[in-house]
C-alpha positions as CSV (number, residue, x, y, z in Angstrom):
1,M,11.0,3.4,13.8
2,K,13.5,2.3,16.5
3,Y,12.6,-1.4,16.8
4,F,10.1,-2.3,14.1
5,G,11.4,-2.4,10.5
6,T,9.5,-3.2,7.3
7,D,9.3,-6.8,8.4
8,G,8.6,-6.5,12.1
9,F,10.9,-6.4,15.1
10,R,13.8,-8.6,14.1
11,G,17.2,-9.5,15.6
12,Q,19.3,-12.1,17.3
13,A,17.3,-13.9,20.0
14,N,18.1,-12.7,23.5
15,E,20.5,-10.1,22.2
16,T,18.7,-7.6,19.9
17,L,15.3,-9.1,20.5
18,T,14.7,-10.4,24.1
19,V,11.8,-12.1,25.9
20,D,11.4,-8.8,27.8
21,H,10.6,-7.1,24.5
22,A,8.0,-9.8,23.8
23,I,6.3,-9.4,27.1
24,K,6.2,-5.6,26.7
25,I,4.9,-5.9,23.1
26,G,2.1,-8.2,24.4
27,K,1.3,-6.0,27.3
28,Y,0.9,-2.8,25.2
29,L,-1.1,-4.5,22.5
30,G,-3.5,-6.1,25.0
31,Y,-4.0,-2.8,26.7
32,Y,-4.5,-0.9,23.5
33,F,-7.0,-3.2,21.9
34,N,-8.9,-3.8,25.1
35,K,-9.3,0.0,25.4
36,E,-10.3,0.4,21.8
37,R,-12.4,-2.7,21.2
38,G,-13.5,-4.1,24.5
39,K,-12.3,-7.7,25.0
40,A,-9.4,-8.0,22.6
41,K,-8.8,-11.2,20.7
42,C,-5.4,-12.2,19.3
43,V,-4.1,-15.1,17.3
44,I,-0.4,-16.2,17.4
45,G,1.7,-18.4,15.1
46,K,5.4,-19.3,15.1
47,D,8.0,-20.9,13.0
48,T,10.3,-23.8,14.1
49,R,13.2,-21.9,15.7
50,R,14.1,-22.9,19.2
51,S,13.6,-19.4,20.5
52,S,10.0,-19.2,19.1
53,Y,8.7,-21.0,22.1
54,M,10.2,-18.4,24.4
55,F,8.8,-15.5,22.5
56,E,5.4,-17.2,22.2
57,Y,5.0,-17.5,25.9
58,G,6.4,-14.1,26.6
59,L,3.8,-12.6,24.3
60,V,1.0,-14.7,25.9
61,A,2.1,-13.5,29.3
62,G,2.0,-9.8,28.3
63,L,-1.2,-10.1,26.3
64,T,-3.2,-11.9,29.0
65,S,-1.9,-9.6,31.7
66,T,-3.6,-6.6,30.1
67,G,-6.8,-8.4,29.3
68,A,-6.4,-10.0,25.8
69,D,-7.6,-13.5,25.0
70,V,-5.0,-15.4,23.0
71,H,-5.5,-18.2,20.5
72,L,-2.4,-20.3,19.6
73,L,-1.9,-21.7,16.1
74,H,1.5,-23.1,17.2
75,V,3.9,-23.9,14.3
76,T,2.3,-22.4,11.2
77,T,3.1,-20.0,8.3
78,T,3.0,-16.2,8.2
79,P,0.2,-16.2,5.5
80,S,-1.9,-18.5,7.6
81,V,-1.8,-16.0,10.5
82,A,-2.8,-13.2,8.2
83,Y,-5.6,-15.3,6.7
84,I,-7.0,-16.4,10.1
85,T,-6.8,-12.9,11.5
86,R,-8.9,-11.3,8.8
87,T,-11.4,-14.1,8.3
88,Q,-12.0,-15.2,11.9
89,D,-12.8,-11.9,13.6
90,F,-9.5,-11.3,15.4
91,D,-8.5,-7.8,16.4
92,F,-4.9,-8.5,15.4
93,G,-2.4,-11.4,14.8
94,I,1.2,-12.0,15.6
95,M,3.7,-14.2,13.8
96,I,7.0,-15.1,15.5
97,T,9.6,-15.6,12.7
98,A,12.7,-14.3,11.2
99,S,11.7,-15.6,7.8
100,H,14.7,-16.7,5.7
101,N,17.3,-15.8,8.4
102,P,19.3,-18.4,10.4
103,Y,17.9,-20.0,13.5
104,F,19.6,-17.7,16.0
105,D,17.6,-14.7,14.7
106,N,14.0,-14.3,15.4
107,G,11.3,-11.6,14.9
108,I,7.8,-10.5,15.9
109,K,5.4,-9.4,13.1
110,I,2.2,-7.8,14.0
111,I,-0.8,-8.1,11.7
112,D,-3.9,-5.9,11.7
113,E,-7.5,-7.1,11.6
114,N,-7.5,-6.9,7.8
115,G,-4.4,-9.2,7.4
116,Y,-2.0,-6.4,6.6
117,K,1.1,-5.2,8.5
118,M,0.1,-3.2,11.6
119,S,0.0,0.6,11.1
120,E,3.1,2.5,12.1
121,S,1.1,4.8,14.4
122,I,0.3,1.8,16.7
123,L,3.9,0.4,16.4
124,E,5.2,3.8,17.4
125,E,3.1,3.5,20.6
126,V,4.5,0.0,21.3
127,E,8.0,1.4,20.9
128,K,7.2,4.2,23.4
129,Y,6.0,1.6,25.9
130,I,9.2,-0.5,25.4
131,D,11.3,2.6,26.2
132,G,9.2,3.5,29.3
133,E,7.7,6.6,27.9
134,I,4.1,5.6,28.5
135,D,2.4,3.3,31.0
136,V,-0.3,0.7,30.7
137,V,-2.9,-0.5,33.2
138,P,-2.8,-4.3,34.0
139,A,-6.0,-6.3,34.1
140,T,-7.5,-7.6,37.3
141,F,-10.1,-10.0,38.5
142,D,-12.2,-11.3,35.6
143,K,-10.6,-8.9,33.1
144,I,-7.4,-11.0,32.9
145,G,-7.1,-12.7,29.6
146,A,-7.1,-16.4,28.7
147,C,-5.1,-18.6,26.4
148,S,-6.2,-21.6,24.3
149,D,-5.1,-23.8,21.4
150,Y,-6.5,-23.0,18.1
151,I,-5.7,-26.0,15.9
152,T,-8.9,-25.5,14.0
153,G,-7.4,-22.3,12.6
154,R,-4.7,-24.3,10.8
155,N,-7.3,-26.7,9.4
156,R,-9.4,-23.7,8.2
157,Y,-6.3,-22.3,6.4
158,M,-5.6,-25.7,4.7
159,N,-9.2,-25.9,3.5
160,F,-8.9,-22.4,2.1
161,L,-5.7,-23.3,0.2
162,I,-7.4,-26.4,-1.2
163,S,-10.4,-24.4,-2.3
164,T,-8.2,-22.2,-4.5
165,F,-7.3,-25.1,-6.7
166,P,-10.0,-25.8,-9.3
167,S,-9.1,-29.4,-10.3
168,S,-7.0,-32.4,-9.2
169,L,-3.2,-33.0,-9.2
170,T,-3.6,-36.7,-9.7
171,G,-0.6,-38.0,-11.7
172,Y,1.8,-35.2,-10.9
173,K,5.0,-35.9,-9.0
174,I,5.8,-32.8,-7.0
175,G,8.9,-32.1,-4.8
176,L,8.6,-29.9,-1.8
177,D,11.5,-28.3,0.1
178,A,10.0,-27.2,3.4
179,S,13.3,-25.5,4.6
180,N,12.8,-27.2,8.0
181,G,10.4,-24.4,8.7
182,A,6.8,-23.5,9.1
183,A,5.5,-25.4,6.1
184,F,7.0,-28.7,7.1
185,M,3.5,-30.3,7.7
186,L,1.1,-27.9,5.9
187,A,2.5,-28.0,2.4
188,K,2.6,-31.8,2.1
189,N,-0.9,-32.2,3.5
190,V,-2.3,-29.6,1.0
191,F,-0.7,-31.2,-2.0
192,D,-1.6,-34.8,-0.9
193,M,-5.3,-33.8,-0.4
194,I,-5.4,-32.4,-4.0
195,G,-4.1,-35.7,-5.3
196,A,-0.4,-35.1,-6.0
197,K,2.3,-37.6,-5.2
198,T,4.6,-35.6,-3.0
199,Y,8.3,-36.0,-2.4
200,V,9.4,-33.9,0.6
201,I,12.9,-32.9,1.8
202,N,14.0,-30.7,4.7
203,A,10.9,-31.4,6.8
204,Q,12.6,-32.5,10.0
205,P,13.0,-29.3,12.0
206,D,15.1,-29.5,15.2
207,G,15.0,-25.8,16.2
208,F,18.4,-25.1,14.7
209,N,18.2,-26.2,11.1
210,I,15.6,-23.8,9.7
211,N,16.9,-22.4,6.4
212,K,20.2,-24.2,6.9
213,D,21.5,-25.1,3.4
214,C,17.9,-25.6,2.2
215,G,14.7,-23.9,1.1
216,S,14.3,-21.0,-1.2
217,T,17.6,-19.4,-0.3
218,H,19.6,-22.6,-1.0
219,I,17.6,-24.1,-3.8
220,E,20.4,-26.2,-5.3
221,G,19.4,-29.2,-3.1
222,L,15.9,-29.2,-4.6
223,V,17.4,-28.9,-8.1
224,D,19.3,-32.1,-7.6
225,F,16.3,-33.8,-6.0
226,V,14.0,-33.0,-8.9
227,K,16.4,-34.3,-11.5
228,E,17.4,-37.4,-9.5
229,N,13.8,-38.4,-8.9
230,H,12.5,-37.4,-12.3
231,L,9.8,-35.2,-10.8
232,D,7.4,-32.9,-12.7
233,I,8.3,-29.9,-10.6
234,G,9.7,-28.8,-7.3
235,F,8.8,-26.0,-4.9
236,A,11.0,-24.4,-2.2
237,F,9.7,-22.3,0.7
238,D,11.5,-20.2,3.2
239,G,11.3,-20.4,7.0
240,D,7.9,-18.9,7.4
241,A,6.6,-20.0,3.9
242,D,5.7,-16.5,2.6
243,R,8.1,-17.1,-0.3
244,C,8.2,-19.8,-3.0
245,L,10.6,-20.5,-5.8
246,A,10.1,-23.3,-8.3
247,V,12.3,-25.8,-10.1
248,D,11.1,-27.1,-13.5
249,E,11.3,-30.7,-14.7
250,R,14.7,-30.0,-16.3
251,G,16.2,-28.6,-13.1
252,N,16.0,-24.9,-14.0
253,V,15.3,-22.5,-11.2
254,I,12.2,-20.4,-11.7
255,D,12.3,-17.2,-9.6
256,G,9.5,-14.9,-8.4
257,D,9.6,-12.7,-11.5
258,M,9.1,-15.7,-13.8
259,I,6.2,-16.9,-11.7
260,I,4.6,-13.4,-11.9
261,Y,5.0,-13.5,-15.7
262,L,3.5,-17.0,-15.9
263,Y,0.4,-16.3,-13.8
264,G,0.0,-12.7,-15.2
265,C,-0.1,-14.1,-18.7
266,F,-2.6,-16.8,-17.6
267,L,-4.9,-14.2,-16.1
268,K,-4.7,-12.0,-19.1
269,E,-5.7,-14.8,-21.4
270,Q,-8.8,-15.2,-19.2
271,G,-9.5,-11.4,-19.2
272,A,-8.9,-11.4,-15.4
273,L,-5.7,-9.4,-15.2
274,K,-6.7,-6.0,-13.8
275,K,-5.6,-3.1,-16.0
276,D,-3.3,-5.6,-17.8
277,T,-0.6,-4.8,-15.3
278,V,1.7,-6.6,-12.9
279,V,4.0,-5.2,-10.2
280,T,7.6,-6.1,-9.7
281,T,10.6,-4.3,-8.2
282,V,13.5,-2.5,-9.7
283,M,15.6,-5.7,-9.3
284,S,13.3,-7.4,-11.9
285,N,15.2,-8.6,-14.9
286,M,14.8,-6.6,-18.1
287,G,14.1,-9.9,-19.9
288,I,10.9,-10.3,-17.8
289,T,9.7,-6.7,-18.7
290,K,10.3,-7.3,-22.4
291,A,8.5,-10.7,-22.3
292,L,5.5,-9.0,-20.6
293,E,5.5,-6.2,-23.1
294,A,5.4,-8.8,-25.9
295,R,2.2,-10.2,-24.3
296,G,0.6,-6.8,-23.9
297,I,1.2,-6.6,-20.1
298,K,2.5,-3.5,-18.4
299,N,5.0,-3.8,-15.6
300,I,5.0,-1.2,-12.7
301,Q,8.3,-1.4,-10.8
302,T,8.7,-0.4,-7.1
303,A,11.5,-0.1,-4.7
304,V,12.8,-3.4,-3.3
305,G,10.5,-4.7,-0.5
306,D,7.2,-6.5,-0.3
307,K,5.8,-3.4,1.5
308,Y,6.2,-1.3,-1.6
309,V,4.8,-3.9,-3.9
310,S,1.7,-4.3,-1.7
311,E,1.2,-0.6,-1.5
312,E,1.3,-0.2,-5.3
313,M,-1.1,-3.1,-5.8
314,M,-3.6,-1.6,-3.3
315,K,-3.3,1.9,-4.7
316,N,-4.0,0.8,-8.3
317,D,-6.2,-2.3,-7.5
318,L,-4.0,-4.8,-9.3
319,S,-4.1,-8.5,-9.4
320,I,-0.6,-9.8,-8.9
321,G,2.8,-8.5,-7.8
322,G,5.9,-9.6,-6.0
323,E,9.7,-9.9,-5.9
324,Q,12.4,-12.1,-7.4
325,S,12.8,-13.8,-4.0
326,G,9.4,-15.5,-4.5
327,H,7.3,-13.2,-2.2
328,I,4.3,-12.9,-4.4
329,V,0.8,-11.5,-3.6
330,F,-2.3,-12.8,-5.3
331,R,-4.8,-10.1,-4.2
332,K,-7.9,-12.1,-5.0
333,Y,-6.9,-14.6,-2.4
334,A,-4.4,-13.1,0.1
335,T,-3.1,-9.9,1.7
336,T,0.5,-11.1,1.9
337,G,2.9,-13.4,0.1
338,D,2.0,-17.0,0.5
339,G,4.4,-19.7,-0.6
340,I,2.0,-22.6,-0.7
341,L,-0.6,-20.6,-2.5
342,T,2.1,-19.5,-5.0
343,A,2.9,-23.2,-5.7
344,L,-0.8,-24.0,-6.2
345,K,-1.2,-21.1,-8.7
346,V,1.8,-22.4,-10.7
347,M,0.3,-25.8,-10.7
348,E,-3.1,-24.3,-11.8
349,V,-1.4,-23.0,-15.0
350,I,0.4,-26.3,-15.7
351,E,-2.7,-28.4,-15.2
352,S,-4.9,-26.0,-17.3
353,K,-2.4,-25.9,-20.1
354,K,-1.3,-29.6,-19.9
355,M,2.2,-28.5,-20.5
356,P,5.4,-28.7,-18.5
357,L,6.7,-25.6,-16.8
358,S,9.7,-25.3,-19.1
359,S,7.5,-25.1,-22.1
360,L,5.4,-22.3,-20.5
361,L,8.4,-20.1,-20.1
362,Y,10.1,-20.6,-23.4
363,D,9.6,-17.0,-24.5
364,I,11.6,-15.4,-21.7
365,T,15.2,-14.5,-22.4
366,L,16.8,-13.3,-19.2
367,Y,19.5,-10.6,-19.4
368,P,22.8,-11.4,-17.6
369,Q,23.1,-9.5,-14.3
370,K,25.9,-8.9,-11.9
371,L,25.8,-7.3,-8.4
372,V,28.9,-6.0,-6.5
373,N,29.1,-4.3,-3.2
374,I,31.5,-1.4,-2.6
375,K,32.5,-0.5,0.9
376,V,32.7,3.3,1.4
377,T,33.6,5.7,4.2
378,H,31.7,8.8,3.3
379,D,28.0,9.6,3.2
380,M,26.4,7.3,0.7
381,D,23.8,9.7,-0.5
382,A,26.4,12.4,-1.2
383,L,28.6,9.9,-3.1
384,L,25.7,8.8,-5.3
385,D,24.9,12.5,-6.0
386,T,28.3,13.5,-7.2
387,D,28.7,14.6,-10.9
388,S,31.4,12.0,-11.7
389,V,29.3,9.0,-10.4
390,K,26.2,10.3,-12.2
391,A,28.3,10.8,-15.4
392,A,29.7,7.2,-15.2
393,V,26.1,5.8,-14.9
394,A,24.9,8.0,-17.8
395,Q,27.8,6.8,-20.0
396,A,27.1,3.2,-19.3
397,E,23.4,3.5,-20.0
398,E,24.0,5.5,-23.2
399,E,26.4,2.9,-24.5
400,M,24.0,0.0,-23.7
401,N,21.4,1.9,-25.8
402,G,18.3,0.4,-24.2
403,E,19.7,-3.1,-24.0
404,G,20.8,-2.8,-20.4
405,R,20.6,-0.7,-17.3
406,V,22.4,0.3,-14.1
407,L,21.0,0.3,-10.6
408,L,22.8,1.8,-7.7
409,R,21.5,1.2,-4.1
410,K,22.8,1.9,-0.7
411,S,22.7,-0.8,2.0
412,G,20.3,-0.1,4.8
413,T,22.5,-1.8,7.4
414,E,26.1,-1.5,6.2
415,P,28.3,1.2,4.6
416,L,28.0,-0.4,1.2
417,I,26.9,0.8,-2.2
418,R,25.5,-1.9,-4.4
419,I,26.2,-1.7,-8.1
420,M,23.9,-3.8,-10.4
421,V,24.6,-3.9,-14.1
422,E,22.3,-5.8,-16.5
423,S,23.0,-6.1,-20.2
424,K,21.9,-8.1,-23.1
425,H,25.6,-8.5,-23.8
426,K,27.4,-10.3,-21.0
427,S,30.8,-9.1,-22.1
428,D,29.9,-5.5,-21.3
429,I,28.9,-6.0,-17.6
430,D,32.3,-6.0,-16.0
431,K,33.4,-3.0,-18.0
432,Y,30.5,-0.9,-16.8
433,I,30.7,-2.1,-13.2
434,N,34.4,-1.1,-13.1
435,L,33.6,2.3,-14.7
436,I,31.1,3.1,-12.0
437,K,33.1,1.5,-9.2
438,D,36.2,3.6,-10.1
439,A,34.1,6.8,-10.0
440,I,32.6,5.9,-6.6
441,M,36.0,5.0,-5.1
442,A,37.7,8.1,-6.4
443,E,35.0,10.3,-4.8
444,D,35.2,8.3,-1.6
445,A,39.0,8.8,-1.4
446,K,38.7,12.6,-1.5
C-alpha cells in the first residue's frame, strides 16, 4: 500500500497527509458505496487535534459530493466509531486520529460495516483515485449527500459500555488520565454512572497537548497521581482511547500483557475462556507466558501489531488478545481495542474478587528485558540472514537454556535493527546484546 498502512493513512498534517487527501478519500468512498449499496451512510469521529477539524470537513465535502450521507460523532474514540458503525447500520465509518502520536500528526482510519479495518482491496482503489488513475462521478440534484450531527451515537456507545459492567463501583476511587484526547469526556461519564468516585487528569485538550507528557505513553504522571491521592487504581488512555494501561494501588504500572493475564485467568475460572488460549505478540514477556502456563492457559504469539492479533483471534475464535501497549481486544464485546472497555474489565475482576490489583497479579515474575537499536547501512534482511549473526543468536539462546530469549526485528521506517534480549538473569542481558550487536556491525562493515 502506498498511503494506507496497518493503522490507516497517517502522517504530518498538511505535509504527508493533506486536506486534499481527505477530500479525495471522501469522494471515492462516497462514490464506491453509493454504487454498491445505493444511498451510502457514513459515520465520522475525530480526536482532539487541531487538524482534526480540517480533515473532518474535507471528508464531509468529498463524501457528500458523491452522494453519501454523513453523520458526525465529533470528538469521540476509535472504538466508539467501530461500535456505532457495526450496530447502527452504517456502510462504513471513519476515525480521524493519529492515536498516540504528537498533535502535529494525524490520520484517517476507515472502518467497514462490521467494525473491522476496511479491506485492502477497497483501500487500493482509494489510492488509485488519489493518484489520478481512476475517476469518479459526482452526484447531482437530489443525489447530493447531507451531513448531520449524531450525538445520540456517543450516548449509545456510553450505554453499551455501562451495560458490560455487571455490578457497581460505589466506594472505589479511580484515577483517569485522558491524555488530553478523545476520552476526555467519555471515560469520566462512564465511571461516574457506574458509581465510582473519579479523579481525572489531562482532560483539558487545546488542540496541541494531546499525548504531550501524559496518557499511556507517559504514564509516570498517573503513577504519582495515584500514590499522592491514595487511589484504588488508575487508568491511562492514549489519544484515541483504543489503548489502556493501569496503575495499581501501590503505583506499579500494569501493562497490556498483565491485563490479558488477569482477565484470561478470570475467564478460565468461569469456563468462558475459549480453547483456554490467549493471544499476545512476540514482545510479550516470558514471565507472562510462564504464569499463564502455570494456570493452564496457552499463549499464541503473533507478530507485533494489533492487526495480527485480531487476525489470529478471528481465525481461532478466541476470547482475548492484545499487546503490551494496552491495545486489547475482548471479542465478546468489541472488534477493536477499547481503552475504556479494558478499564471496565479490569474493574470487573477487582470487584468480583474483592481484592486490590496488586494481589491479583502476585504470581507474575517478569523477566528483565532490554531493547537496543543498531543503525546499519546494508540490506537488513541480508544482515539478519548471515551465518555469523544467526550463530550469535543461537549461542545466546543456548547459554540461556530456556530461561531467556533473543528477538531481532528490523524497523519498518528507519535503517535500524532492533535487538531485544530477555533473561531471567539480568546480568546476562548486556553480554548477549553485545555479542549479537558485534556480529551485526561486523557484517555491516564488510
